[in-house]
C-alpha positions, 0 to 999 in steps of 0.5 A: 446594801445599796450606797446612797447617791451623793449630791454635790452642791455649793454651801449656798445651795445646801442652805437654800434646801435647808430653808425649803425643808424648814418651810415645809415642816413648820408651815406647809405641813400644818396648813395641809393638816388644817385643810384636811380637818376642814375638808373632813367636816364637810361629811362624806369622804367618798365624794369630797374633792377638797379632802382628796386634794388635801390628801394629795397635797399632803402626800406631795409635801411629805414626799418632798420633805423626805427627798430634801432630808435625803439630799441634805444628809448626802450633800457634798459641799464643793470647796473653793480651794479644790478648784483650779482657777481656769478649769471648768469644775462644779460650782464655777460659772462658765461663759462660752460662744456657740460656733461659728457666730453665736452669742455668749452664754454664761451658766453656773455648773451646780449639782442636780439638787440646786439646778435652775436653768432660769437662774443660769444654774445647770446640773452637772448631769446635763449634756452641756455641763458634762461636755464642758467639765474639765476643759479650760478657757480657750478650749473648743468643745463639741456638745452632744445635745438632744437637738444635735451636736453643737460646738462652743468655745469657752471664753471665761471661767469664774 
């Protein structure tokens, strides 16, 4: 039997997934069922684009519910006390400067389940995070990205 994938995440990230799951189950699922009922009332289902769209949305919602349930079931919460204070680990924010003269950037390294680059949260599976994990403040790190190599210096870990 295959082992389930473990989803490392912060407590905050797990709570966010639980809220999304509850929203999908209690609100969105009911809305989609109602749309299907209305679309059925239009008659011939073979040429009913509203029905097809509602069924597609239902499949998406049910798939997302299944995915969220799996992620929550297999969540591994990152404990604060497990983290060394000046080492880049999962759940910490890391600031770095791209060498030789880049601007400082700050990202929080989180599990893939809660990654959101627009909020400054990058997945521990991303090339940047993989390269930074385990390094300390002051370390110079070379990162292999799809766009090529870049060198950075870690300036802070929080």
